[in-house]
C-alpha positions as CSV (number, residue, x, y, z in Angstrom):
1,M,17.8,55.2,-4.2
2,S,18.7,57.1,-7.5
3,G,23.1,57.9,-6.4
4,V,23.6,54.0,-6.2
5,R,24.2,52.0,-9.2
6,P,22.6,49.0,-9.9
7,G,24.4,45.6,-8.6
8,T,26.2,47.9,-6.1
9,A,26.2,47.8,-2.2
10,A,24.0,50.9,-0.7
11,P,26.2,53.2,1.4
12,R,26.1,53.6,5.2
13,G,24.0,56.8,6.2
14,G,21.5,56.7,2.8
15,T,23.5,59.1,0.6
16,A,26.1,58.3,-1.7
17,S,29.0,59.1,-2.5
18,R,29.8,62.0,-4.8
19,G,32.9,62.7,-7.4
20,G,33.8,59.3,-7.4
21,V,36.4,60.1,-4.6
22,G,36.6,58.2,-1.4
23,A,36.4,58.9,2.4
24,R,40.7,59.2,2.5
25,G,40.4,61.9,-0.4
26,G,41.7,59.0,-2.8
27,T,40.2,58.1,-6.3
28,G,40.3,54.7,-5.6
29,A,44.1,53.9,-6.9
30,R,45.5,51.3,-4.7
31,P,49.5,50.9,-4.9
32,G,51.1,48.3,-6.4
33,G,48.7,48.2,-9.4
34,A,45.8,49.8,-11.7
35,R,42.7,50.2,-10.6
36,G,40.3,47.6,-10.8
37,A,43.6,44.9,-11.6
38,N,42.2,42.0,-9.3
39,R,38.7,42.3,-10.9
40,A,37.8,40.3,-14.0
41,G,37.1,42.3,-17.5
42,G,33.8,44.3,-16.5
43,E,33.5,43.9,-12.6
44,E,32.9,46.9,-11.5
45,R,33.8,47.4,-7.6
46,A,30.8,47.8,-5.4
47,L,30.7,51.7,-4.0
48,T,30.3,51.9,0.5
49,S,31.0,55.2,2.3
50,V,32.8,55.5,5.6
51,A,31.8,57.5,8.8
52,A,33.9,59.4,10.3
53,G,36.5,57.9,12.6
54,D,35.7,54.2,10.8
55,R,38.6,52.0,9.4
56,F,38.2,49.1,6.9
57,H,39.0,45.9,7.9
58,G,42.4,45.6,8.1
59,E,43.2,49.3,7.5
60,E,46.3,50.3,9.0
61,P,46.6,53.9,10.6
62,E,48.6,54.5,7.7
63,H,45.7,56.3,5.8
64,T,45.5,58.8,8.9
65,P,47.1,62.0,9.2
66,R,50.7,61.7,10.4
67,L,53.4,64.7,11.3
68,W,56.1,64.8,8.8
69,H,59.4,66.9,9.4
70,V,60.3,69.1,6.5
71,T,63.6,71.3,5.5
72,L,63.3,73.4,2.3
73,S,66.7,74.8,0.8
74,V,66.2,78.1,-1.4
75,S,69.1,80.0,-3.3
76,G,69.3,82.7,-5.9
77,A,71.2,86.1,-6.7
78,R,72.0,88.0,-3.7
79,A,69.6,90.4,-1.7
80,P,70.0,92.6,1.0
81,L,70.0,90.4,3.8
82,T,67.9,93.0,6.0
83,E,65.5,91.8,3.0
84,V,65.5,88.4,3.5
85,R,65.2,88.8,7.1
86,R,62.2,90.4,6.6
87,A,60.5,88.6,4.4
88,L,61.3,85.2,6.3
89,E,59.8,87.1,9.2
90,Q,56.7,87.9,7.0
91,L,56.4,84.2,6.4
92,A,56.6,83.1,9.8
93,H,54.1,85.3,11.0
94,D,51.4,84.2,8.0
95,H,52.0,80.8,8.6
96,P,53.5,80.2,12.4
97,F,53.7,76.4,11.9
98,L,57.6,77.3,10.4
99,L,59.8,76.3,13.5
100,T,62.9,78.0,12.3
101,S,64.4,79.7,9.3
102,R,68.2,80.4,8.6
103,Y,69.6,82.7,6.0
104,A,72.4,84.2,4.4
105,D,72.6,87.0,1.2
106,D,71.8,84.1,-1.3
107,H,70.5,81.3,0.4
108,A,67.8,80.0,3.1
109,E,66.9,76.8,4.4
110,I,63.2,76.4,6.4
111,R,62.5,73.5,8.9
112,Y,58.7,73.0,9.8
113,W,56.8,70.1,10.6
114,E,53.7,69.3,8.2
115,E,50.4,67.1,9.2
116,A,49.6,65.3,5.9
117,R,48.5,61.4,5.1
118,D,51.4,61.1,3.3
119,L,55.0,61.6,2.1
120,H,53.8,62.8,-1.0
121,D,51.0,65.1,0.3
122,A,53.4,66.9,2.5
123,A,56.1,67.3,0.1
124,A,53.7,68.5,-2.6
125,V,52.5,70.9,0.1
126,A,56.6,72.1,0.9
127,L,57.2,72.5,-3.1
128,R,54.6,75.0,-3.6
129,L,55.0,77.0,0.3
130,W,57.7,79.5,-1.9
131,G,56.3,80.3,-4.7
132,E,52.8,80.6,-3.6
133,H,54.2,83.1,-0.4
134,R,56.9,85.2,-2.4
135,Q,54.5,87.8,-3.1
136,T,52.4,88.0,0.1
137,A,55.4,87.7,1.9
138,G,58.2,89.7,-0.2
139,L,60.4,86.6,-0.4
140,P,63.2,86.9,-3.0
141,P,62.7,85.6,-6.4
142,W,64.6,82.0,-5.4
143,E,64.2,78.5,-6.4
144,I,63.8,75.6,-4.5
145,V,67.4,74.0,-4.7
146,G,66.3,70.5,-1.5
147,L,63.5,69.1,0.1
148,E,64.1,66.8,2.9
149,V,60.6,65.5,4.3
150,I,60.9,62.7,7.0
151,D,58.3,61.2,9.6
152,R,58.3,62.3,13.0
153,A,59.8,58.9,14.3
154,T,62.9,59.2,11.8
155,Y,63.5,62.6,12.9
156,H,63.1,61.7,16.9
157,Q,65.8,58.5,16.0
158,R,68.5,61.1,14.0
159,I,68.2,63.4,17.1
160,A,68.9,61.1,19.5
161,A,72.2,59.7,17.4
162,G,73.3,63.3,17.8
163,Y,72.1,64.1,13.5
164,G,70.2,66.8,12.8
165,P,69.7,70.3,13.9
166,A,69.9,69.9,18.4
167,P,66.9,70.0,20.0
168,A,67.9,73.3,21.7
169,T,67.8,74.9,17.9
170,P,66.3,78.7,19.0
171,V,63.1,79.2,17.3
172,G,62.4,81.5,14.8
173,V,64.3,83.4,11.8
174,H,68.3,83.6,12.1
175,P,71.2,84.3,10.5
176,F,73.9,81.1,9.1
């Protein structure tokens, strides 16, 4: 086997992993410490691959994609309301995952569901949304001034407690 280092376990399926990235998309680093902190100096961890749907023993479902409710707030210099509305409608057309957009002439709020492995991934996508689609949708040159990312359970707890947007909030683009 030319793709396996001496002293490491042969991967399942007979093919070696490439690029040092595991099946879950990570780099091997674990929360709570540097990579290899629990190993003796110079000792390497055996590399294995995991077939789709397989889990390591004791691995929790938190490593699989989950739904996150995202609220992105932007603001800036005043822009004509008709242009702001048209731009948000174009963004919603280009990306139908958007649930609700509310707007005024100097700020807007976008709410949507994002599927991501963890909060960090969902937040990273949200922070890129406005800038990456500014040209294609004709969005105003506003800056992101707020971001909230919560998991599905927290969203539903808030709704049940009477907080957050009412469940009957119409989907689409609406003025504040």
